All heavy atoms as an XYZ file, in Angstrom:
679
protein
N     -19.142     -4.675     12.678
C     -18.084     -3.848     11.965
C     -17.604     -4.660     10.766
O     -17.266     -5.824     10.927
C     -16.894     -3.614     12.775
C     -15.709     -3.133     12.152
S     -14.342     -2.478     13.262
C     -13.750     -4.013     13.870
N     -17.712     -4.219      9.612
C     -17.302     -4.822      8.343
C     -16.020     -4.110      7.844
O     -15.891     -3.018      7.815
C     -18.359     -4.566      7.233
C     -18.024     -5.223      5.940
C     -18.087     -6.650      5.931
C     -17.812     -7.242      4.575
N     -17.486     -8.589      4.407
N     -15.063     -5.064      7.582
C     -13.759     -4.597      7.068
C     -13.392     -5.228      5.821
O     -13.915     -6.301      5.369
C     -12.585     -4.843      8.136
O     -12.527     -6.293      8.301
C     -12.838     -4.219      9.426
N     -12.403     -4.521      5.067
C     -11.999     -5.035      3.881
C     -10.369     -4.933      4.012
O      -9.844     -4.219      4.846
C     -12.350     -4.294      2.531
C     -13.941     -4.519      2.383
C     -12.045     -2.825      2.760
N      -9.649     -5.713      3.078
C      -8.227     -5.760      3.047
C      -7.718     -5.262      1.758
O      -8.028     -5.865      0.761
C      -7.723     -7.197      3.346
C      -8.187     -7.496      4.846
C      -9.513     -8.085      4.963
C      -7.457     -7.380      5.908
C      -9.923     -8.588      6.191
C      -7.943     -7.840      7.124
C      -9.173     -8.357      7.231
N      -6.984     -4.228      1.771
C      -6.398     -3.492      0.647
C      -4.851     -4.118      0.437
O      -4.103     -4.216      1.394
C      -6.235     -2.070      0.875
C      -5.667     -1.273     -0.363
C      -6.568     -0.178     -0.659
C      -4.311     -0.798      0.026
N      -4.654     -4.579     -0.793
C      -3.198     -5.094     -1.097
C      -2.635     -4.168     -2.049
O      -3.075     -3.793     -3.116
C      -3.388     -6.436     -1.703
C      -1.974     -6.970     -2.097
C      -4.097     -7.490     -0.701
N      -1.417     -3.734     -1.584
C      -0.679     -2.742     -2.513
C       0.838     -3.304     -2.561
O       1.208     -4.073     -1.716
C      -0.462     -1.375     -1.851
C      -1.636     -0.555     -1.864
C      -1.434      0.865     -1.400
O      -0.666      0.993     -0.378
O      -1.932      1.783     -1.961
N       1.411     -2.928     -3.703
C       2.839     -3.223     -3.834
C       3.549     -1.868     -4.036
O       3.239     -1.078     -4.935
C       3.076     -4.117     -5.074
C       4.378     -4.519     -5.277
N       5.260     -3.866     -6.037
C       5.134     -5.591     -4.746
C       6.507     -4.530     -6.088
N       6.306     -5.601     -5.202
N       4.512     -1.432     -3.085
C       5.016     -0.111     -3.029
C       6.480     -0.199     -2.659
O       6.771     -0.835     -1.755
C       4.209      0.792     -2.152
O       4.669      2.093     -2.034
N       7.219      0.439     -3.503
C       8.667      0.582     -3.075
C       9.224      2.024     -3.670
O       8.662      2.620     -4.562
C       9.406     -0.546     -3.634
C       9.346     -0.663     -5.139
C      10.310     -0.058     -6.040
C       8.264     -1.451     -5.806
C      10.216     -0.182     -7.380
C       8.197     -1.429     -7.139
C       9.163     -0.934     -8.052
O       9.071     -0.929     -9.404
N      10.460      2.344     -3.109
C      10.959      3.653     -3.337
C      11.864      3.514     -4.665
O      12.472      2.582     -4.806
C      11.782      4.181     -2.368
C      10.859      4.469     -1.048
C      11.682      4.952      0.180
O      12.935      4.846      0.208
O      11.133      5.610      1.054
N      11.790      4.473     -5.484
C      12.562      4.714     -6.750
C      13.101      6.022     -6.906
O      12.727      6.887     -6.199
C      11.756      4.283     -7.984
C      11.393      2.727     -7.961
C      10.607      5.217     -8.252
N      14.096      6.162     -7.908
C      14.577      7.544     -8.108
C      15.764      7.718     -7.272
O      16.084      7.022     -6.395
N      16.455      8.880     -7.517
C      17.611      9.320     -6.689
C      17.219      9.387     -5.299
O      16.279     10.188     -4.898
C      18.093     10.696     -7.292
C      19.331     11.026     -6.641
C      20.006     12.286     -7.212
O      19.839     12.387     -8.509
O      20.461     13.119     -6.475
N      17.851      8.711     -4.373
C      17.621      8.745     -2.945
C      16.199      8.334     -2.616
O      15.681      8.745     -1.559
C      17.899     10.140     -2.332
C      19.326     10.484     -2.489
O      20.261      9.627     -2.436
O      19.635     11.742     -2.665
N      15.639      7.485     -3.440
C      14.199      6.957     -3.128
C      13.249      8.084     -3.089
O      12.358      7.934     -2.187
N      13.359      9.081     -3.943
C      12.365     10.278     -3.719
C      10.885      9.876     -4.303
O      10.029     10.562     -3.560
C      12.920     11.358     -4.783
C      11.983     12.530     -4.772
C      14.275     11.786     -4.344
N      10.703      8.930     -4.959
C       9.403      8.605     -5.386
C       8.967      7.233     -4.984
O       9.794      6.329     -4.832
C       9.302      8.678     -6.922
C       9.659     10.039     -7.587
C      10.957     10.176     -8.024
C       8.822     11.091     -7.359
C      11.242     11.369     -8.554
C       9.106     12.383     -7.979
C      10.475     12.464     -8.498
O      10.738     13.730     -8.950
N       7.688      7.048     -4.693
C       7.153      5.772     -4.450
C       6.585      5.218     -5.719
O       5.752      5.986     -6.481
C       6.096      5.836     -3.304
C       6.680      6.091     -2.010
O       7.841      5.730     -1.713
O       5.841      6.626     -1.072
N       6.800      3.939     -6.048
C       6.190      3.283     -7.076
C       5.221      2.426     -6.527
O       5.550      1.355     -5.893
C       7.264      2.471     -7.879
C       6.701      1.682     -9.013
C       6.123      2.497    -10.203
O       6.802      3.535    -10.518
O       5.093      2.086    -10.801
N       3.904      2.733     -6.607
C       2.851      1.975     -5.762
C       1.835      1.558     -6.847
O       1.293      2.231     -7.813
C       2.125      2.924     -4.909
O       3.166      3.402     -3.913
C       1.077      2.256     -4.200
N       1.552      0.287     -6.654
C       0.400     -0.356     -7.369
C      -0.600     -1.016     -6.534
O      -0.450     -1.685     -5.683
C       0.929     -1.471     -8.331
C       1.844     -1.090     -9.372
C       2.589     -2.157     -9.989
C       3.692     -1.721    -10.941
N       4.784     -0.994    -10.284
N      -1.884     -0.528     -6.728
C      -3.011     -1.049     -6.003
C      -3.427     -2.407     -6.620
O      -3.752     -2.436     -7.765
C      -4.206     -0.071     -5.948
C      -5.502     -0.649     -5.350
C      -5.337     -1.005     -3.889
C      -6.580      0.377     -5.568
N      -3.150     -3.460     -5.833
C      -3.445     -4.739     -6.370
C      -4.965     -5.116     -6.307
O      -5.489     -5.535     -7.307
C      -2.645     -5.930     -5.570
C      -1.065     -5.597     -5.671
C      -2.885     -7.312     -6.265
C      -0.544     -5.564     -7.044
N      -5.592     -4.829     -5.241
C      -7.010     -5.107     -5.085
C      -7.489     -4.942     -3.660
O      -6.606     -4.739     -2.725
N      -8.674     -5.079     -3.502
C      -9.377     -4.994     -2.207
C     -10.172     -6.317     -1.938
O     -10.928     -6.708     -2.844
C     -10.335     -3.757     -2.123
C      -9.545     -2.445     -2.360
C     -11.115     -3.664     -0.805
C     -10.434     -1.303     -2.507
N      -9.982     -6.991     -0.867
C     -10.514     -8.241     -0.590
C     -11.292     -8.381      0.594
O     -11.160     -7.681      1.594
C      -9.398     -9.269     -0.588
C      -8.558     -9.201     -1.948
C      -7.543     -8.354     -1.987
C      -8.932     -9.889     -3.072
C      -6.772     -8.190     -3.250
C      -8.307     -9.710     -4.224
C      -7.247     -8.928     -4.301
O      -6.550     -8.688     -5.543
N     -12.282     -9.369      0.636
C     -13.184     -9.534      1.711
C     -12.592    -10.120      3.027
O     -13.193    -10.160      4.013
C     -14.441    -10.106      1.295
O     -14.111    -11.406      0.769
N     -11.512    -10.665      2.877
C     -10.881    -11.415      4.045
C      -9.307    -11.314      3.919
O      -8.805    -11.191      2.932
C     -11.331    -13.027      3.979
O     -10.652    -13.610      2.976
N      -8.759    -11.533      5.157
C      -7.323    -11.442      5.175
C      -6.676    -12.638      4.448
O      -5.754    -12.581      3.744
C      -6.867    -11.479      6.549
C      -5.292    -11.640      6.860
C      -4.619    -10.278      6.220
C      -5.034    -11.593      8.340
N      -7.344    -13.861      4.575
C      -6.982    -15.038      3.771
C      -6.827    -14.853      2.278
O      -5.882    -15.229      1.598
C      -7.879    -16.257      4.134
C      -7.826    -16.717      5.562
C      -8.554    -15.770      6.559
O      -9.566    -14.912      6.110
O      -8.256    -15.790      7.792
N      -7.860    -14.136      1.765
C      -7.793    -13.927      0.318
C      -6.806    -12.905     -0.055
O      -6.124    -13.107     -1.156
C      -9.338    -13.375     -0.110
C     -10.422    -14.376     -0.112
C     -11.681    -13.824     -0.543
C     -12.829    -14.850     -0.435
N     -14.043    -14.323     -0.890
N      -6.571    -11.850      0.752
C      -5.389    -10.931      0.494
C      -4.077    -11.673      0.487
O      -3.290    -11.508     -0.345
C      -5.527     -9.816      1.467
N      -3.894    -12.463      1.560
C      -2.637    -13.194      1.639
C      -2.440    -14.086      0.467
O      -1.268    -14.386     -0.079
C      -2.614    -13.968      2.933
C      -2.410    -13.005      4.149
C      -2.643    -13.772      5.482
O      -3.196    -14.842      5.564
O      -2.094    -13.199      6.447
N      -3.584    -14.766      0.008
C      -3.394    -15.626     -1.178
C      -2.954    -14.933     -2.475
O      -2.193    -15.345     -3.340
C      -4.746    -16.383     -1.396
O      -4.680    -17.065     -2.549
N      -3.606    -13.660     -2.704
C      -3.254    -12.821     -3.714
C      -1.681    -12.464     -3.606
O      -0.978    -12.507     -4.721
C      -4.136    -11.591     -3.761
C      -3.528    -10.499     -4.806
C      -5.479    -11.978     -4.252
N      -1.321    -12.028     -2.559
C       0.201    -11.669     -2.272
C       1.090    -12.895     -2.712
O       2.082    -12.792     -3.465
C       0.448    -11.266     -0.886
C       1.910    -11.149     -0.692
C      -0.224     -9.876     -0.681
N       0.748    -14.044     -2.236
C       1.487    -15.271     -2.404
C       1.537    -15.429     -4.004
O       2.620    -15.836     -4.565
C       0.888    -16.489     -1.890
C       1.587    -17.818     -1.987
C       0.987    -18.868     -1.256
C       1.720    -20.197     -1.536
N       1.074    -21.283     -0.760
N       0.404    -15.349     -4.704
C       0.455    -15.473     -6.291
C       1.281    -14.388     -6.968
O       2.056    -14.755     -7.799
C      -0.923    -15.542     -6.631
C      -1.154    -15.780     -8.238
C      -2.480    -15.946     -8.651
N      -3.609    -15.099     -8.034
C      -3.987    -13.948     -8.390
N      -3.522    -13.506     -9.608
N      -4.863    -13.268     -7.872
N       1.189    -13.194     -6.488
C       1.898    -12.049     -7.167
C       3.468    -12.178     -6.931
O       4.084    -11.597     -7.724
C       1.371    -10.653     -6.571
C       0.270    -10.242     -7.468
C      -1.007    -10.667     -7.538
C       0.474     -9.079     -8.322
C      -1.953    -10.226     -8.259
C      -0.549     -8.533     -9.068
C      -1.701     -9.134     -9.138
O      -2.745     -8.630     -9.979
N       3.865    -12.748     -5.810
C       5.203    -12.982     -5.520
C       5.973    -13.826     -6.541
O       7.231    -13.849     -6.525
C       5.469    -13.512     -4.125
C       5.291    -12.433     -3.056
C       5.586    -12.982     -1.710
C       5.573    -11.898     -0.633
N       5.902    -12.353      0.669
N       5.202    -14.483     -7.425
C       5.742    -15.361     -8.396
C       5.880    -14.596     -9.767
O       6.347    -15.089    -10.751
C       5.026    -16.603     -8.638
O       3.624    -16.397     -9.193
C       4.844    -17.387     -7.212
N       5.237    -13.411     -9.882
C       5.194    -12.685    -11.256
C       6.342    -11.885    -11.471
O       6.809    -11.178    -10.423
C       3.949    -11.752    -11.153
C       2.582    -12.680    -11.055
C       3.804    -11.000    -12.395
C       1.310    -11.916    -10.963
N       6.987    -12.006    -12.602
C       8.123    -11.153    -12.920
C       7.840     -9.723    -12.540
O       6.815     -9.110    -12.802
C       8.318    -11.242    -14.514
C       7.846    -12.601    -14.740
C       6.558    -12.722    -13.781
N       8.958     -9.129    -11.978
C       8.885     -7.733    -11.575
C       8.496     -7.539    -10.070
O       9.200     -7.219     -9.301
N       7.411     -8.199     -9.809
C       6.875     -8.168     -8.440
C       7.874     -9.100     -7.579
O       8.070     -8.674     -6.376
C       5.471     -8.675     -8.311
C       4.376     -7.765     -8.693
C       3.745     -7.992    -10.021
C       3.976     -6.648     -8.011
C       2.875     -7.093    -10.581
C       3.111     -5.790     -8.538
C       2.500     -6.078     -9.749
N       8.260    -10.184     -8.054
C       9.092    -11.101     -7.434
C      10.469    -10.419     -7.145
O      11.311    -11.043     -6.310
C       9.269    -12.380     -8.115
C       9.980    -12.406     -9.448
C       9.996    -13.829    -10.032
N      10.670    -13.807    -11.354
C      10.247    -14.500    -12.352
N       9.243    -15.391    -12.058
N      10.781    -14.443    -13.481
N      10.800     -9.303     -7.871
C      12.172     -8.606     -7.553
C      12.027     -7.747     -6.320
O      13.030     -7.315     -5.791
C      12.544     -7.824     -8.774
C      12.809     -8.594     -9.979
O      13.240     -9.758     -9.815
O      12.464     -8.000    -11.084
N      10.794     -7.578     -5.766
C      10.539     -6.713     -4.683
C       9.588     -7.393     -3.707
O       8.510     -6.947     -3.431
C       9.908     -5.283     -4.994
C      10.868     -4.567     -5.998
C      10.672     -4.727     -7.401
C      11.767     -3.654     -5.457
C      11.559     -3.940     -8.282
C      12.686     -2.981     -6.327
C      12.461     -3.055     -7.656
O      13.242     -2.467     -8.545
N      10.043     -8.477     -3.160
C       9.189     -9.278     -2.252
C       8.796     -8.641     -1.049
O       7.699     -9.002     -0.556
C       9.860    -10.584     -1.979
C      10.101    -11.548     -3.146
C      10.926    -12.755     -2.752
C       8.848    -12.004     -3.867
N       9.540     -7.775     -0.452
C       9.186     -7.128      0.748
C       8.352     -5.789      0.628
O       8.086     -5.122      1.521
C      10.366     -6.625      1.489
C      11.236     -8.020      1.983
O      10.627     -8.946      2.248
O      12.418     -7.767      2.245
N       7.849     -5.668     -0.583
C       7.142     -4.422     -1.071
C       5.605     -4.702     -0.963
O       4.784     -3.719     -1.433
C       7.502     -3.917     -2.391
N       5.033     -5.728     -0.480
C       3.735     -5.979     -0.444
C       3.148     -5.481      0.885
O       3.849     -5.751      1.957
C       3.450     -7.461     -0.655
C       3.606     -7.897     -2.118
C       4.874     -8.481     -2.446
C       2.582     -7.788     -2.997
C       4.920     -8.939     -3.744
C       2.778     -8.212     -4.266
C       4.021     -8.843     -4.645
N       1.996     -4.914      0.857
C       1.428     -4.475      2.013
C      -0.125     -4.799      2.012
O      -0.799     -4.611      1.045
C       1.547     -2.894      2.168
C       2.827     -2.459      2.176
C       3.552     -2.237      1.115
C       3.609     -2.412      3.444
C       4.929     -1.568      1.201
C       4.963     -1.929      3.500
C       5.545     -1.673      2.213
O       6.936     -1.254      2.363
N      -0.557     -5.336      3.126
C      -1.957     -5.523      3.405
C      -2.337     -4.662      4.449
O      -1.842     -4.675      5.585
C      -2.184     -7.125      3.712
C      -1.720     -7.998      2.612
C      -3.721     -7.303      3.966
C      -1.838     -9.425      2.884
N      -3.466     -3.781      4.234
C      -4.060     -2.831      5.305
C      -5.447     -3.157      5.386
O      -6.214     -3.317      4.438
C      -3.726     -1.503      4.842
C      -4.290     -0.438      5.869
C      -2.227     -1.304      4.551
N      -5.803     -3.329      6.635
C      -7.279     -3.553      7.001
C      -7.983     -2.290      7.046
O      -7.449     -1.336      7.743
C      -7.514     -4.294      8.267
C      -8.983     -4.669      8.573
C      -8.972     -5.586      9.762
O      -7.997     -5.640     10.580
O     -10.083     -6.087     10.092
N      -9.218     -1.969      6.374
C      -9.988     -0.812      6.493
C     -11.381     -1.186      6.951
O     -11.971     -2.089      6.385
C      -9.976     -0.211      5.169
C      -8.724      0.668      4.826
C      -7.901      0.065      3.949
C      -8.440      1.854      5.446
C      -6.671      0.661      3.538
C      -7.282      2.493      4.945
C      -6.355      1.936      4.173
O      -5.256      2.527      3.722
N     -11.886     -0.315      7.876
C     -13.229     -0.440      8.203
C     -14.191      0.277      7.169
O     -13.860      1.425      6.783
C     -13.478      0.183      9.532
C     -14.874     -0.078     10.152
C     -14.945      0.472     11.563
O     -13.962      0.639     12.221
O     -16.172      0.637     12.066
N     -15.200     -0.365      6.665
C     -16.125      0.201      5.703
C     -17.007      1.356      6.385
O     -17.360      1.300      7.604
C     -16.909     -0.817      5.095
C     -16.181     -1.894      4.260
C     -18.068     -0.249      4.194
C     -16.888     -2.962      3.831
N     -17.261      2.344      5.530
C     -18.090      3.511      6.048
C     -17.465      4.232      7.197
O     -18.117      4.759      8.050
C     -19.487      3.037      6.379
C     -20.228      2.339      5.172
O     -20.000      2.912      4.105
O     -21.020      1.545      5.399
N     -16.127      4.282      7.086
C     -15.388      5.042      8.222
C     -14.358      5.955      7.601
O     -13.626      5.321      6.724
C     -14.855      4.135      9.244
C     -13.993      4.848     10.368
C     -13.412      3.893     11.294
C     -12.539      4.429     12.325
N     -11.873      3.517     13.201
N     -14.121      7.171      8.020
C     -13.133      7.957      7.440
C     -11.728      7.399      7.956
O     -11.583      7.078      9.195
C     -13.194      9.426      8.080
C     -14.476     10.071      7.447
O     -15.096      9.667      6.441
O     -14.889     11.176      8.015
N     -10.891      7.148      7.026
C      -9.468      6.658      7.347
C      -8.448      7.758      7.496
O      -7.464      7.523      7.979
C      -9.180      5.583      6.379
C     -10.033      4.337      6.625
O      -9.846      3.634      7.602
N     -10.959      4.107      5.862
N      -8.643      8.891      6.835
C      -7.706     10.035      6.999
C      -8.493     11.217      7.682
O      -9.433     11.791      7.173
C      -7.458     10.445      5.586
C      -6.435     11.468      5.558
C      -6.628     12.912      5.677
C      -4.962     11.319      5.496
N      -5.426     13.640      5.716
C      -4.419     12.717      5.541
C      -4.148     10.306      5.487
C      -3.075     12.890      5.621
C      -2.852     10.480      5.434
C      -2.304     11.763      5.535
N      -8.057     11.505      8.868
C      -8.523     12.580      9.642
C      -7.710     13.667      9.934
O      -7.943     14.513     10.724
C      -9.100     11.900     10.946
C     -10.217     10.859     10.790
C     -10.632     10.243     12.066
N     -11.122      8.887     11.862
C     -10.697      7.905     12.478
N      -9.813      7.968     13.417
N     -11.173      6.660     12.144
N      -6.446     13.611      9.297
C      -5.440     14.707      9.679
C      -5.570     15.951      8.900
O      -4.934     16.897      9.211
C      -3.986     14.135      9.436
C      -3.609     12.984     10.455
C      -4.167     11.559     10.188
O      -4.769     11.541      9.009
O      -4.088     10.920     11.121
N      -6.679     16.161      7.996
C      -6.809     17.186      7.167
C      -5.903     17.102      5.896
O      -5.129     16.285      5.778
N      -5.958     18.215      5.199
C      -5.260     18.236      3.767
C      -3.922     18.650      4.052
O      -3.613     19.540      4.848
C      -5.976     19.250      2.879
C      -5.527     19.217      1.531
C      -5.815     18.216      0.569
C      -4.478     20.090      1.142
C      -5.240     18.255     -0.738
C      -3.973     20.119     -0.140
C      -4.392     19.209     -1.072
N      -2.937     18.063      3.313
C      -1.487     18.416      3.487
C      -0.934     18.064      2.056
O      -1.199     17.142      1.361
C      -0.717     17.544      4.388
C       0.590     18.125      4.611
C      -0.802     16.021      4.160
C       1.342     17.459      5.863
N      -0.120     19.060      1.514
C       0.701     18.794      0.293
C       1.957     18.058      0.483
O       2.495     18.012      1.615
C       0.889     20.145     -0.350
O       1.928     21.042      0.478
C      -0.420     20.972     -0.594
N       2.504     17.650     -0.595
C       3.918     16.903     -0.520
C       4.834     17.850      0.057
O       5.776     17.499      0.923
C       4.422     16.446     -1.844
C       3.778     15.232     -2.307
C       2.784     15.024     -3.162
C       3.969     13.907     -1.712
N       2.518     13.629     -3.319
C       3.183     13.020     -2.306
C       4.799     13.379     -0.603
C       3.106     11.627     -2.083
C       4.784     12.027     -0.299
C       3.989     11.225     -1.011
N       4.880     19.163     -0.321
C       5.822     20.164      0.199
C       5.722     20.366      1.746
O       6.680     20.490      2.428
C       5.832     21.492     -0.557
O       4.601     22.049     -0.520
N       4.610     20.429      2.130
C       4.265     20.494      3.680
C       4.710     19.487      4.326
O       5.315     19.525      5.542
C       2.762     20.809      3.865
C       2.291     22.214      3.400
C       0.698     22.207      3.424
O       0.043     21.232      3.280
O       0.306     23.378      3.643
N       4.626     18.227      3.805
C       5.091     16.930      4.460
C       6.540     16.884      4.477
O       7.149     16.607      5.547
C       4.456     15.819      3.659
N       7.176     17.343      3.499
C       8.634     17.574      3.505
C       9.219     18.491      4.518
O      10.189     18.280      5.211
C       9.214     17.959      2.131
C       9.103     16.783      1.058
O       8.993     15.659      1.324
O       9.189     17.242     -0.197
N       8.461     19.627      4.619
C       8.965     20.561      5.718
C       8.936     20.013      7.113
O       9.624     20.318      7.884
C       8.102     21.837      5.636
C       8.324     22.666      4.430
C       7.344     23.818      4.201
O       6.469     24.002      5.100
O       7.293     24.487      3.083
N       7.781     19.168      7.332
C       7.655     18.531      8.702
C       8.775     17.598      8.995
O       9.187     17.296     10.070
C       6.305     17.796      8.792
C       5.197     18.821      8.836
C       3.885     18.064      9.138
C       2.762     18.995      9.331
N       1.523     18.307      9.557
N       9.391     16.876      7.928
C      10.506     15.998      8.028
C      11.758     16.680      8.302
O      12.704     16.010      8.861
C      10.625     15.077      6.818
C       9.431     14.232      6.707
O       8.816     13.867      7.600
O       9.171     13.668      5.504
N      11.803     17.882      8.057
C      13.267     18.637      8.249
C      13.402     18.936      9.696
O      12.618     19.059     10.488
C      13.196     19.740      7.444
C      13.303     19.474      5.993
C      13.171     20.744      5.055
O      13.039     21.815      5.478
O      13.396     20.495      3.796
């Protein structure tokens, strides 16, 4: 099984956190490389203001990662109510 590690920086903005501000930082071949990138980005202006907004997610290559079917934002909002 081959995996990669996706690094994102994501936090909520707007009135009541309605929107996510998400930046895909990169995709790395090891957890160690991904963690090193996060450490470096935590020193960059802007990113360092949201230190808890970094996410590292492991993905298996050649495997579907979304299996729930298609859904719109409005459908997702309805489920939350």
